[in-house]
C-alpha positions in Angstrom: -21.4 -15.3 15.7 -20.0 -12.1 14.3 -22.3 -9.8 12.4 -21.5 -6.9 10.1 -24.1 -4.4 9.0 -23.6 -1.8 6.2 -25.6 0.1 3.6 -25.3 -1.4 0.1 -22.5 0.4 -1.8 -21.8 0.8 -5.5 -18.6 -0.9 -6.5 -17.4 -0.9 -2.9 -13.9 -0.3 -1.6 -11.5 -2.7 0.0 -12.5 -2.1 3.6 -16.1 -2.8 2.8 -15.2 -6.3 1.5 -12.9 -6.9 4.4 -15.6 -6.1 6.8 -17.8 -8.6 5.0 -15.1 -11.2 5.0 -14.5 -10.7 8.8 -18.1 -11.5 9.6 -20.1 -14.7 9.9 -23.2 -12.9 8.6 -23.3 -9.7 6.6 -26.5 -7.7 6.6 -27.2 -5.2 3.8 -28.8 -2.2 5.6 -31.4 -1.3 3.0 -34.0 0.0 5.4 -32.4 3.4 6.3 -32.6 6.7 4.5 -30.6 7.1 1.3 -27.9 9.7 1.7 -26.7 11.9 -1.1 -23.0 12.4 -1.9 -21.9 9.3 -0.1 -21.1 5.8 -1.4 -24.5 4.2 -2.0 -24.7 5.2 -5.7 -21.1 6.2 -6.5 -17.4 5.2 -6.2 -14.0 6.1 -7.6 -11.8 4.4 -10.1 -8.1 5.2 -11.1 -7.4 7.2 -14.2 -4.2 8.5 -15.9 -5.0 11.9 -14.4 -5.8 10.6 -10.9 -9.3 9.3 -10.3 -12.9 9.9 -11.3 -16.3 9.3 -9.9 -18.7 6.7 -11.4 -22.1 7.8 -10.2 -25.4 6.0 -10.8 -28.1 8.6 -11.3 -31.2 8.2 -9.1 -34.7 9.6 -9.1 -34.6 12.1 -6.3 -37.5 11.6 -3.9 -35.6 12.6 -0.8 -36.0 11.4 1.9 -36.4 7.8 0.8 -35.3 4.4 2.1 -32.5 2.8 0.2 -34.5 -0.2 -0.9 -37.0 2.1 -2.6 -34.5 4.3 -4.5 -35.1 4.1 -8.2 -32.4 4.5 -10.9 -33.0 7.2 -13.5 -33.4 5.1 -16.6 -33.3 8.1 -18.8 -29.7 8.7 -18.2 -26.8 7.2 -20.2 -25.0 6.1 -17.1 -24.5 2.4 -18.1 -22.7 3.2 -21.3 -20.5 5.8 -19.6 -19.6 3.5 -16.8 -18.8 0.6 -19.1 -16.8 2.9 -21.3 -14.8 4.2 -18.4 -14.0 0.8 -17.1 -12.8 -0.4 -20.5 -10.7 2.7 -21.1 -8.9 2.7 -17.7 -8.8 -1.1 -17.0 -9.3 -2.9 -20.3 -5.5 -3.2 -20.7 -4.8 -4.0 -17.1 -3.1 -7.4 -16.5 -6.1 -9.0 -14.8 -9.1 -7.4 -16.7 -10.4 -10.9 -17.4 -12.4 -12.7 -16.3 -14.2 -10.2 -14.1 -14.2 -7.2 -16.5 -16.5 -8.7 -19.1 -18.8 -10.3 -16.5 -19.2 -6.9 -14.8 -19.9 -5.1 -18.0 -22.6 -7.6 -18.9 -24.2 -7.1 -15.4 -24.1 -3.3 -15.7 -25.7 -3.3 -19.1 -28.8 -5.0 -17.8 -31.9 -2.9 -16.9 -31.8 -2.0 -13.2 -35.0 -0.4 -11.8 -33.7 0.0 -8.2 -30.3 0.9 -6.8 -30.3 -1.7 -4.1 -30.9 -4.5 -6.5 -27.9 -3.3 -8.6 -25.6 -3.0 -5.6 -26.6 -6.4 -4.3 -25.9 -8.0 -7.7 -22.5 -6.4 -7.9 -21.6 -7.5 -4.4 -22.6 -11.1 -5.3 -20.3 -11.0 -8.4 -17.4 -9.5 -6.4 -17.8 -12.1 -3.6 -17.9 -15.0 -6.1 -14.8 -13.7 -7.8 -12.8 -13.1 -4.6 -14.0 -16.3 -3.0 -15.8 -14.6 -0.1 -18.4 -17.0 1.3 -20.0 -14.9 4.1 -23.8 -15.3 4.0 -25.6 -12.1 3.1 -29.0 -10.9 4.3 -31.2 -7.9 3.5 -32.3 -5.9 6.5 -35.7 -5.5 4.8 -36.3 -9.2 5.3 -35.7 -9.0 9.0 -37.6 -7.3 11.9 -36.0 -4.4 13.6 -36.8 -1.2 15.4 -36.1 2.3 13.9 -33.9 3.9 16.4 -30.2 3.4 15.3 -28.8 1.4 18.2 -32.0 -0.6 18.6 -32.0 -1.4 14.9 -28.5 -2.8 15.1 -29.2 -4.8 18.2 -32.4 -6.2 16.7 -30.6 -7.2 13.4 -27.8 -8.9 15.3 -30.3 -10.8 17.4 -32.3 -11.8 14.3 -29.4 -13.7 12.9 -28.1 -15.1 16.2 -25.2 -12.6 16.5 -23.1 -12.3 19.7 -20.7 -9.7 18.3 -21.2 -6.6 16.2 -18.5 -5.5 13.8 -18.8 -1.7 13.6 -17.2 0.7 11.2 -14.5 3.2 12.1 -17.0 5.9 13.0 -19.2 3.6 15.1 -18.7 5.3 18.4 -20.4 8.4 17.0 -23.8 6.8 16.4 -24.1 3.9 18.9 -25.1 3.7 22.5 -22.6 1.2 23.8 -24.3 0.7 27.1 -27.3 -0.7 25.4 -25.2 -3.2 23.4 -23.7 -4.3 26.7 -27.2 -4.7 28.2 -28.2 -6.8 25.2 -25.2 -9.1 25.7 -23.6 -8.1 22.3 -19.9 -7.4 22.1 -18.7 -4.7 19.7 -15.5 -4.4 17.8 -14.4 -1.5 15.7 -12.8 -1.7 12.2 -9.5 0.1 11.9 -8.7 -1.0 8.3 -5.2 0.1 7.1 -5.4 0.5 3.3 -2.6 -1.6 1.7 -0.6 -0.3 -1.2 -0.4 -2.4 -4.3 0.8 -2.1 -8.0 -1.5 0.2 -10.0 -1.4 0.9 -13.7 -0.7 4.6 -13.1 1.6 6.2 -10.6 1.6 7.5 -7.9 -0.5 5.2 -5.8 -4.1 6.3 -5.0 -5.9 4.6 -2.2 -9.6 4.2 -1.2 -10.8 3.4 -4.7 -13.3 0.7 -5.7 -12.1 -2.8 -5.1 -12.2 -3.2 -8.9 -8.8 -1.3 -9.0 -7.2 -3.9 -6.8 -8.7 -6.9 -8.7 -7.8 -5.6 -12.2 -4.3 -4.9 -11.2 -3.5 -7.8 -8.9 -5.7 -10.7 -10.0 -5.3 -13.8 -7.8 -3.4 -11.9 -5.2 -6.3 -9.6 -4.5 -7.8 -11.3 -1.6 -4.5 -11.7 0.2 -3.7 -8.0 -0.3 -7.2 -7.0 0.8 -6.9 -9.0 4.0 -3.5 -7.6 4.8 -5.1 -4.3 5.9 -7.4 -6.0 8.4 -7.4 -4.4 11.9 -10.0 -4.7 14.6 -10.1 -3.3 18.1 -12.3 -2.2 21.0 -14.7 0.7 20.6 -15.5 3.4 23.1 -18.7 5.2 23.5 -18.9 8.9 22.7 -22.6 9.5 22.5 -26.1 8.3 22.7 -26.7 7.1 19.2 -28.3 10.3 17.9 -26.0 10.8 14.9 -27.5 8.2 12.7 -26.3 5.1 11.0 -24.1 6.2 8.1 -20.5 5.0 7.9 -18.0 6.6 5.6 -15.9 4.7 3.0 -12.8 5.7 4.8 
């Protein structure tokens, strides 16, 4: 059984969804420390001028676990995000049916960031037809050390292979995975190019850009970038457990 593990992301990119689609079980890693200026509470969409951030404001209690991070309810972020999506994608060829569904979801009150991200991921998976079961790391038992955590989570769901991100060699002790009898593969996703409303093409945006522009072809295009290969060890796991969007 192949297991992928990743922090919950806001409006995730294509490679995140392909990683999920490649796995037999996908674990949302909500038990690690929230990292500022990454992808857990923000992502990018295409605009006429290029691209822009959509950022969910959080109550800063750094350091704090992802599953405990609260959204700043005093901010007007929901209106701004919905307005930006309507403005830049409302006239896209495949705005419906996902657009209105997503706007309704965003307009709901969301006390915690993890709950919002998990709900968005569910909507995206349903729309794309991705059926990989999803689990929260907070519902499983695992040690704190980065490599031990990944091994324990894989074991908790019966995993025999771990699907790592592109930077996996920087934070995992490969010898301990071998000792645990868990194979490791590394993602080497090649971002596909597809028709966008504006030119020139901009990559590494939220998957929403693909869906609103390509509709029923989105899953085929998303999967076309899939690449997996062996991973080599370059350290002892001391770097941590964050993986970049790219």
